[in-house]
C-alpha positions as CSV (number, residue, x, y, z in Angstrom):
1,M,-20.4,1.7,-19.9
2,K,-18.2,2.2,-16.9
3,Q,-19.2,4.7,-14.3
4,K,-17.0,7.8,-14.1
5,F,-17.7,8.1,-10.4
6,I,-17.8,6.1,-7.2
7,S,-20.9,6.0,-5.1
8,L,-20.5,6.2,-1.3
9,D,-23.1,4.8,1.1
10,G,-20.8,4.0,4.0
11,K,-20.9,0.3,3.5
12,K,-19.8,-0.9,0.1
13,L,-16.5,1.0,-0.6
14,R,-13.9,-1.4,-2.1
15,L,-10.2,-1.2,-2.7
16,K,-10.8,-1.2,-6.4
17,D,-13.0,1.9,-6.0
18,I,-10.2,3.8,-4.1
19,N,-7.7,2.7,-6.8
20,A,-10.0,3.8,-9.6
21,F,-10.5,7.2,-8.0
22,I,-6.8,7.7,-7.3
23,S,-5.9,6.7,-10.9
24,G,-8.5,9.1,-12.3
25,S,-10.6,6.5,-14.1
26,R,-13.4,7.4,-11.8
27,G,-12.6,10.9,-10.8
28,Q,-15.8,11.9,-8.9
29,V,-17.4,10.9,-5.7
30,K,-21.2,10.7,-5.4
31,I,-23.2,10.4,-2.2
32,N,-26.0,7.9,-1.8
33,S,-29.2,9.8,-1.0
34,R,-30.4,7.2,1.4
35,A,-27.1,7.3,3.3
36,L,-27.3,11.1,3.5
37,K,-30.8,10.9,5.0
38,T,-29.5,8.4,7.6
39,A,-26.7,10.8,8.5
40,N,-29.2,13.6,8.9
41,L,-31.2,11.4,11.4
42,A,-28.1,11.0,13.5
43,H,-27.4,14.7,13.3
44,A,-30.9,15.6,14.4
45,F,-30.7,13.1,17.3
46,L,-27.5,14.8,18.4
47,N,-29.0,18.2,18.3
48,K,-32.1,17.0,20.3
49,A,-29.8,15.4,22.9
50,L,-27.9,18.7,23.4
51,E,-31.2,20.6,24.0
52,K,-31.8,18.5,27.1
53,N,-30.3,19.8,30.3
54,G,-27.9,17.7,32.3
55,K,-26.8,15.3,29.6
56,I,-23.0,14.9,29.5
57,I,-21.6,13.7,26.1
58,Y,-17.9,13.2,25.8
59,G,-16.2,15.6,23.3
60,I,-19.4,17.5,22.6
61,N,-19.9,19.3,25.9
62,T,-16.8,18.1,27.7
63,G,-13.1,18.5,27.2
64,F,-11.1,15.8,25.4
65,G,-9.0,12.9,26.8
66,P,-7.7,13.5,30.3
67,M,-9.7,16.8,30.3
68,A,-13.0,15.0,29.8
69,N,-14.0,15.9,33.4
70,Y,-14.4,19.6,32.4
71,A,-18.1,20.3,31.4
72,L,-18.6,23.2,29.0
73,A,-21.3,25.8,28.8
74,K,-23.7,25.6,25.9
75,G,-22.2,28.7,24.3
76,Q,-18.8,27.1,24.1
77,L,-19.6,24.0,22.0
78,L,-18.6,25.5,18.7
79,D,-15.4,27.0,20.0
80,L,-14.5,23.5,21.4
81,Q,-14.7,21.9,18.0
82,N,-12.6,24.7,16.4
83,N,-10.0,24.5,19.2
84,L,-9.8,20.8,18.7
85,I,-8.7,21.2,15.0
86,L,-6.5,24.2,15.6
87,S,-4.7,22.5,18.5
88,H,-4.1,19.2,16.7
89,A,-3.0,20.4,13.3
90,V,0.6,20.4,14.5
91,G,2.1,17.6,12.4
92,M,5.7,17.9,11.3
93,G,8.0,16.3,8.7
94,E,7.6,15.6,5.0
95,R,4.3,15.8,3.2
96,I,2.3,12.6,3.1
97,Q,1.7,11.7,-0.6
98,D,-1.4,13.3,-2.2
99,E,-2.8,9.9,-3.1
100,F,-2.8,8.8,0.5
101,V,-4.5,12.0,1.6
102,L,-7.2,11.7,-1.1
103,A,-7.8,8.1,-0.1
104,A,-8.1,9.1,3.5
105,M,-10.6,11.9,2.6
106,V,-12.8,9.4,0.7
107,I,-12.7,6.9,3.5
108,R,-13.6,9.6,6.1
109,L,-16.5,10.7,4.0
110,N,-17.6,7.1,3.7
111,T,-17.5,6.8,7.5
112,L,-19.6,9.9,8.0
113,L,-22.2,8.4,5.6
114,Q,-22.7,5.4,7.9
115,G,-24.9,7.8,9.9
116,Y,-23.3,7.3,13.4
117,S,-21.0,10.3,13.5
118,G,-23.7,13.0,14.0
119,S,-22.3,15.0,11.1
120,S,-24.6,17.4,9.2
121,K,-25.3,17.2,5.5
122,E,-23.5,20.5,5.1
123,L,-20.2,19.0,6.4
124,I,-20.6,15.9,4.3
125,K,-21.1,18.0,1.1
126,A,-18.2,20.3,2.0
127,L,-15.9,17.3,2.3
128,Q,-17.3,15.9,-1.0
129,R,-16.6,19.2,-2.7
130,F,-12.9,19.2,-1.7
131,I,-12.6,15.6,-2.8
132,N,-14.1,16.2,-6.2
133,L,-12.2,19.3,-6.9
134,K,-9.0,17.5,-5.8
135,I,-8.2,20.2,-3.2
136,I,-5.7,18.1,-1.3
137,P,-4.6,19.4,2.2
138,V,-0.9,19.4,3.0
139,V,-0.6,16.7,5.7
140,P,2.8,16.1,7.5
141,E,3.8,12.6,8.1
142,H,4.7,12.8,11.8
143,G,2.1,13.1,14.6
144,A,-0.1,10.1,14.9
145,V,0.2,7.4,17.4
146,G,-2.9,5.6,16.0
147,T,-5.3,5.7,18.9
148,S,-8.1,8.1,19.1
149,G,-7.4,7.6,15.5
150,D,-5.1,9.7,13.3
151,L,-5.8,12.9,15.2
152,V,-3.0,15.0,14.0
153,Q,-3.0,14.1,10.3
154,L,-6.8,14.2,10.0
155,A,-6.8,17.6,11.8
156,H,-4.8,19.0,8.9
157,I,-7.5,17.8,6.5
158,A,-10.2,19.4,8.7
159,L,-8.1,22.6,8.9
160,A,-8.4,23.0,5.1
161,L,-12.2,22.7,5.3
162,L,-12.0,25.7,7.8
163,G,-10.1,27.7,5.2
164,K,-6.8,27.4,7.0
165,G,-3.4,25.7,6.4
166,K,-2.1,24.8,3.0
167,V,-3.4,22.7,0.1
168,N,-2.2,21.2,-3.1
169,F,-4.4,22.2,-6.1
170,K,-3.5,21.1,-9.6
171,G,0.1,20.6,-8.6
172,E,0.7,23.8,-6.8
173,I,0.8,24.6,-3.1
174,H,-1.6,27.4,-2.0
175,K,-2.7,29.0,1.2
176,T,-6.1,27.5,1.7
177,S,-7.8,30.8,2.4
178,Q,-6.5,32.3,-0.8
179,L,-7.5,29.3,-3.0
180,L,-11.0,29.1,-1.5
181,S,-11.5,32.8,-2.1
182,R,-10.4,32.4,-5.7
183,L,-12.8,29.4,-6.2
184,K,-15.5,31.3,-4.3
185,I,-15.9,28.6,-1.7
186,K,-16.8,29.7,1.8
187,P,-14.8,28.1,4.7
188,Y,-16.8,25.6,6.6
189,T,-18.1,26.4,10.1
190,L,-18.1,23.4,12.4
191,K,-21.2,22.3,14.3
192,P,-21.2,20.4,17.6
193,K,-19.1,17.2,17.5
194,E,-18.1,17.8,13.8
195,G,-14.5,18.5,14.6
196,L,-14.3,15.3,16.5
197,S,-16.1,13.4,13.8
198,L,-13.5,14.6,11.2
199,I,-10.4,13.5,13.1
200,N,-11.4,10.8,15.6
201,G,-10.8,7.7,13.4
202,T,-8.5,5.5,11.4
203,S,-9.0,7.0,8.0
204,M,-5.5,8.2,7.3
205,M,-3.8,4.9,8.1
206,T,-6.5,3.1,6.2
207,G,-6.0,5.5,3.2
208,I,-2.3,4.7,3.1
209,A,-3.0,1.0,3.6
210,S,-5.4,1.0,0.6
211,N,-2.6,2.3,-1.7
212,V,0.0,0.0,-0.2
213,C,-2.2,-3.0,-0.9
214,R,-2.5,-2.0,-4.6
215,E,1.3,-1.5,-4.9
216,S,1.9,-4.8,-3.1
217,G,-0.3,-6.7,-5.6
218,N,1.8,-5.2,-8.5
219,L,5.0,-6.1,-6.7
220,L,4.0,-9.6,-6.1
221,S,3.0,-9.9,-9.8
222,L,6.4,-8.6,-10.8
223,A,8.2,-11.0,-8.5
224,V,6.3,-13.9,-10.1
225,R,7.1,-12.6,-13.6
226,N,10.8,-12.3,-12.7
227,G,10.9,-15.7,-11.2
228,C,9.3,-17.2,-14.3
229,L,11.8,-15.5,-16.6
230,A,14.6,-16.7,-14.4
231,L,13.4,-20.3,-14.8
232,E,13.3,-20.0,-18.6
233,I,16.8,-18.6,-18.6
234,I,18.3,-21.5,-16.7
235,K,16.2,-24.1,-18.5
236,A,14.6,-25.2,-15.3
237,Y,12.6,-28.4,-14.7
238,K,8.9,-28.0,-14.7
239,D,8.1,-30.2,-11.7
240,S,8.9,-27.4,-9.3
241,F,5.7,-25.7,-10.2
242,S,3.7,-28.7,-11.3
243,E,0.0,-29.0,-10.3
244,K,0.5,-32.3,-8.6
245,L,3.4,-31.1,-6.4
246,H,1.4,-28.2,-5.0
247,E,-1.8,-30.3,-4.6
248,L,0.1,-32.3,-2.1
249,R,0.7,-29.2,0.0
250,P,-2.5,-27.3,-0.6
251,H,-1.8,-23.9,1.0
252,N,-4.0,-21.4,-0.9
253,G,-1.3,-18.9,-1.8
254,Q,1.2,-21.6,-2.8
255,V,-1.4,-23.3,-5.1
256,V,-2.3,-19.9,-6.6
257,I,1.2,-18.8,-7.3
258,A,2.1,-22.2,-8.9
259,A,-0.9,-22.0,-11.1
260,K,0.1,-18.5,-12.2
261,M,3.6,-19.7,-13.0
262,R,2.2,-22.5,-15.2
263,K,0.1,-20.0,-17.1
264,L,3.0,-17.5,-17.5
265,L,5.4,-20.3,-18.7
266,A,2.9,-21.9,-21.0
267,G,4.5,-22.7,-24.4
268,S,8.1,-22.0,-23.2
269,P,10.6,-24.1,-25.1
270,F,13.1,-23.8,-22.3
271,I,11.2,-25.5,-19.4
272,R,12.3,-29.1,-19.4
273,S,11.1,-32.4,-18.3
274,R,13.3,-34.2,-15.8
275,M,13.5,-37.1,-18.2
276,V,16.5,-35.3,-19.8
277,L,18.5,-36.6,-16.9
278,A,17.8,-40.2,-17.8
279,K,20.8,-40.3,-20.1
280,H,23.0,-39.8,-17.1
281,A,21.7,-42.9,-15.3
282,N,24.6,-45.0,-14.1
283,Y,24.3,-48.4,-12.6
284,G,28.0,-49.1,-12.6
285,K,30.3,-49.4,-9.7
286,E,31.8,-45.9,-9.8
287,V,30.4,-42.5,-9.1
288,V,29.9,-40.4,-12.2
289,K,29.6,-36.6,-12.1
290,I,26.5,-35.2,-13.9
291,N,27.6,-32.0,-15.7
292,E,24.3,-30.2,-15.3
293,S,22.1,-29.1,-12.4
294,V,19.8,-31.8,-11.0
295,Q,17.9,-29.3,-8.8
296,E,17.8,-25.5,-8.9
297,V,18.7,-23.4,-5.9
298,Y,15.9,-22.5,-3.6
299,S,15.5,-18.9,-4.8
300,L,14.5,-20.4,-8.2
301,R,12.9,-23.7,-7.2
302,C,10.8,-22.5,-4.3
303,S,9.1,-19.4,-5.7
304,A,5.6,-20.7,-5.0
305,Q,6.5,-21.8,-1.5
306,I,8.1,-18.4,-0.7
307,L,5.6,-16.1,-2.5
308,G,2.6,-18.1,-1.5
309,P,2.5,-16.9,2.1
310,I,3.0,-13.3,0.7
311,Y,-0.1,-13.8,-1.4
312,D,-2.1,-14.9,1.6
313,T,-0.8,-12.1,3.7
314,L,-1.7,-9.6,1.1
315,G,-5.2,-11.0,0.8
316,H,-5.6,-10.8,4.6
317,A,-4.3,-7.2,4.6
318,A,-6.7,-6.2,1.8
319,K,-9.7,-7.8,3.7
320,I,-8.8,-5.9,6.9
321,T,-8.4,-2.7,5.0
322,E,-11.7,-3.0,3.2
323,T,-13.4,-3.8,6.5
324,E,-11.9,-0.7,8.1
325,M,-12.9,1.4,5.1
326,N,-16.5,0.6,5.8
327,S,-16.4,0.9,9.6
328,V,-17.4,3.5,12.1
329,T,-14.3,4.6,14.0
330,D,-15.7,7.5,16.0
331,N,-16.0,8.1,19.7
332,P,-18.6,8.6,20.9
333,I,-20.8,6.9,18.3
334,V,-24.2,8.4,17.8
335,D,-26.5,5.4,18.2
336,W,-29.6,7.3,17.2
337,E,-31.6,4.1,16.6
338,N,-31.4,3.2,20.3
339,N,-31.3,6.7,21.7
340,K,-27.7,6.3,23.0
341,F,-24.2,7.6,22.7
342,L,-21.7,4.7,22.7
343,H,-18.4,5.5,24.3
344,G,-15.7,3.0,23.2
345,G,-12.5,2.6,21.3
346,N,-13.3,1.9,17.6
347,F,-10.7,4.5,16.8
348,H,-7.9,2.1,17.9
349,G,-5.8,1.3,14.9
350,D,-4.3,-2.1,15.8
351,Y,-6.1,-3.9,13.0
352,I,-4.5,-1.8,10.3
353,A,-1.2,-1.6,12.2
354,V,-0.9,-5.4,12.5
355,A,-2.0,-6.0,8.9
356,M,0.5,-3.5,7.6
357,D,3.3,-4.9,9.8
358,Q,2.6,-8.4,8.5
359,L,2.5,-7.1,4.9
360,K,5.7,-5.2,5.5
361,S,7.5,-8.3,6.7
362,S,6.2,-10.2,3.6
363,L,7.5,-7.5,1.3
364,V,10.9,-7.7,3.0
365,K,11.0,-11.4,2.3
366,M,10.0,-10.8,-1.3
367,T,12.9,-8.3,-1.6
368,M,15.3,-10.8,-0.1
369,L,14.2,-13.4,-2.7
370,S,14.7,-11.0,-5.5
371,E,18.2,-10.0,-4.2
372,R,19.2,-13.7,-4.0
373,R,18.1,-14.4,-7.5
374,L,20.0,-11.4,-8.7
375,N,23.1,-12.7,-6.9
376,F,22.7,-16.0,-8.7
377,F,22.8,-14.4,-12.1
378,L,25.6,-12.0,-11.3
379,N,27.9,-14.5,-9.6
380,N,29.5,-16.6,-12.3
381,K,31.0,-19.0,-9.7
382,I,27.4,-20.0,-8.8
383,N,25.6,-19.9,-12.2
384,Q,28.6,-21.3,-14.1
385,T,27.1,-19.9,-17.3
386,F,27.3,-16.2,-17.5
387,P,30.2,-13.7,-17.5
388,P,30.9,-12.0,-14.2
389,F,28.2,-9.4,-13.3
390,L,26.6,-10.2,-16.7
391,N,29.3,-8.2,-18.4
392,L,28.6,-8.2,-22.1
393,K,31.9,-6.6,-23.2
394,T,35.3,-7.0,-21.6
395,P,35.3,-8.3,-18.1
396,G,38.0,-6.6,-16.1
397,L,37.9,-3.5,-18.3
398,T,34.2,-3.0,-18.2
399,L,32.2,-3.7,-15.0
400,G,28.7,-4.7,-16.2
401,L,26.1,-4.7,-13.4
402,Q,28.6,-4.9,-10.5
403,A,27.6,-1.6,-8.9
404,L,23.9,-2.3,-9.3
405,Q,24.3,-5.2,-7.0
406,F,25.5,-2.8,-4.3
407,V,22.3,-0.9,-4.7
408,A,20.2,-4.0,-4.4
409,T,22.1,-5.3,-1.4
410,S,22.0,-2.0,0.5
411,T,18.3,-1.4,-0.3
412,T,17.4,-4.9,0.9
413,A,19.4,-4.3,4.1
414,N,17.4,-1.1,4.6
415,S,14.2,-3.0,4.4
416,Q,15.4,-5.6,6.8
417,T,16.0,-2.9,9.3
418,L,12.5,-1.6,8.8
419,A,10.9,-5.0,9.3
420,Y,10.4,-4.8,13.0
421,P,6.7,-4.5,13.7
422,M,5.7,-0.9,14.3
423,N,2.7,-1.9,16.4
424,L,5.1,-3.2,19.1
425,H,6.4,0.3,19.6
426,S,3.5,1.3,21.9
427,I,4.4,4.3,24.1
428,S,1.9,5.7,26.5
429,S,0.8,9.2,25.6
430,N,-1.9,11.8,26.3
431,G,-1.5,11.9,30.1
432,D,-1.5,8.1,30.1
433,N,-5.1,8.2,28.8
434,Q,-3.8,6.6,25.6
435,D,-1.7,4.0,27.4
436,V,-1.6,1.3,24.6
437,V,-1.3,2.8,21.1
438,S,-1.2,1.2,17.7
439,M,1.2,3.3,15.7
440,G,-0.9,2.4,12.7
441,T,-0.1,5.4,10.5
442,D,3.6,4.9,10.9
443,A,3.1,1.2,10.3
444,A,1.4,1.9,7.0
445,L,4.0,4.6,6.0
446,L,6.9,2.3,6.7
447,T,5.2,-0.5,4.7
448,D,5.0,2.0,1.8
449,K,8.7,2.7,2.2
450,V,9.5,-1.1,2.1
451,A,7.3,-1.4,-1.0
452,E,9.3,1.4,-2.6
453,N,12.5,-0.5,-1.8
454,A,11.1,-3.7,-3.2
455,Y,10.4,-1.9,-6.5
456,I,14.0,-0.8,-6.7
457,V,15.4,-4.3,-6.1
458,L,12.9,-6.0,-8.4
459,A,13.6,-3.4,-11.1
460,I,17.4,-4.2,-10.9
461,E,16.6,-7.9,-11.0
462,S,14.4,-7.5,-14.1
463,L,17.3,-5.6,-15.8
464,A,19.8,-8.3,-14.9
465,L,17.5,-11.0,-16.2
466,C,17.2,-9.2,-19.5
467,Q,21.0,-8.9,-19.7
468,A,21.1,-12.7,-19.2
469,V,18.6,-13.1,-22.0
470,D,20.7,-10.9,-24.3
471,Y,23.8,-12.9,-23.5
472,L,22.0,-16.1,-24.6
473,K,20.3,-14.3,-27.5
474,I,16.9,-16.0,-26.7
475,N,14.6,-13.0,-26.3
476,K,12.5,-14.1,-29.3
477,Q,12.1,-17.7,-28.1
478,L,10.8,-16.8,-24.6
479,S,7.3,-17.5,-23.5
480,K,4.8,-14.9,-24.5
481,E,4.6,-13.4,-21.0
482,S,8.3,-13.4,-20.5
483,Q,8.7,-11.6,-23.8
484,K,6.3,-8.9,-22.5
485,L,8.5,-8.3,-19.5
486,Y,11.7,-8.3,-21.6
487,N,10.2,-5.9,-24.1
488,F,9.0,-3.6,-21.3
489,V,12.4,-3.4,-19.7
490,R,14.2,-2.8,-22.9
491,Q,11.8,0.0,-23.8
492,N,13.1,1.8,-20.7
493,I,16.7,0.8,-20.6
494,K,18.9,-0.4,-23.5
495,K,21.2,-3.4,-23.2
496,I,24.3,-2.5,-21.2
497,I,27.5,-3.3,-23.1
498,A,30.0,-0.5,-22.7
499,D,29.9,1.2,-19.3
500,R,27.7,4.3,-19.6
501,E,25.8,6.6,-17.4
502,I,22.4,4.9,-16.8
503,H,20.9,6.8,-13.9
504,E,18.1,8.4,-15.9
505,E,17.3,5.1,-17.6
506,L,17.1,3.4,-14.2
507,D,14.7,6.1,-13.0
508,S,12.6,5.6,-16.2
509,L,12.5,1.9,-15.6
510,L,11.5,2.3,-12.0
511,T,8.8,4.9,-12.7
512,N,7.2,3.0,-15.5
513,L,7.3,-0.3,-13.7
514,K,5.0,1.3,-11.1
515,K,2.6,2.3,-13.9
516,W,2.8,-0.8,-16.0
517,E,-0.8,-1.7,-16.5
518,D,-0.1,-5.3,-17.7
519,V,2.0,-6.3,-14.8
520,N,-0.7,-7.6,-12.5
521,I,-1.5,-11.3,-13.0
522,F,-4.0,-11.6,-10.2
């Protein structure tokens, strides 16, 4: 029997756990009792250290950043933590998606359970309560530079724990104070260092990255499925994805993608042996034109070679994200085992920023591949088989999928513009204290935008492929897996013959492709 919860101990959180929690299949978070005891040990050590006179601990009895040289009186320590949250909850712009915020909250809770943040069990349980009740703080997208962590966005999460700001609860936006009063939950009162422990880390960018990795896996699966259906439609030769070919260039991703293609295309009557060309062999003195393709264009023939690096990049990004999910990203770190406070920079977000930028670039390339395959099937001068723009009625009078190519082209161009690495946009900030920054949160958000664009282009391509199938009337002869894709598309958008308004059908296809449980082949 599957667990209906995820258990957090600070060390074993996985992407699949985050995905299960976000999807609702495991809708509760439980705290490992041993991890909670460890966190209490760190909290007790912190309190003991504060009782000693003359010990300066950054961010606990000093100011922050360039104001760290200001030592505070003992009676000001709680005000300091509250001021930190109030002053930093200043984000602007559109709301970050609820799924991203929830993931960030789970990851932050997991970090606190490592036992090096100095947080009390009361704070840990308060954050757990918000997560399990799905009280989701409203977090604006603009504000983080990704060093000292996601200070601004995480401050909006902390603000909700204090009973301030706004939250989304069961699909409605509420003032946090009013909702907590209705639910009979007391606002949390921060203890020394707890404000800093809540916001000084990479949990927001990592929460976004965890969702983007999931979406990227689904997109890659769809790209492979589309590529395989395209090969069936054109009656491609099987050697382009043969096991021997890819053994001779054994890059991991390329080999994996080719193997998946062989599995998806198993049993297809349309994939041909190159022996069919033997009949054209000519040993005479004159050149003879062969009236069929000897080799497919690269967007069809090189799927494994193009998508293979994307598979590898996604694997790397997932590994980086999981490592970050189980890391301590505070400053200072409460090293209670060695009676020390470690001052450093684990909050710097370059690992997530670079991983997301690399993944973003890969998703752009995937989008470009899809757009080129789409162009092949829409341009009758190239494919020499299908009517212009896969027009199934009266070319000239009806327009087929002509305008949808404009959408795919413009969307691809938009992603190409976004491809520049966000982590290279380092701008010194915070009185030049944060002089090299990661821009990790924006890197993750832009990667999500590129993923959304990829879905649009891949959805249009899948529709075009189904139009080609309908033109050839071969839907019932396709491989089993290609029939799955064809049937799924046609459940959401009917064959386009006469020109008609299809905007709502397109929205349905796009929305449901994102939720298609059978899409993932990995």
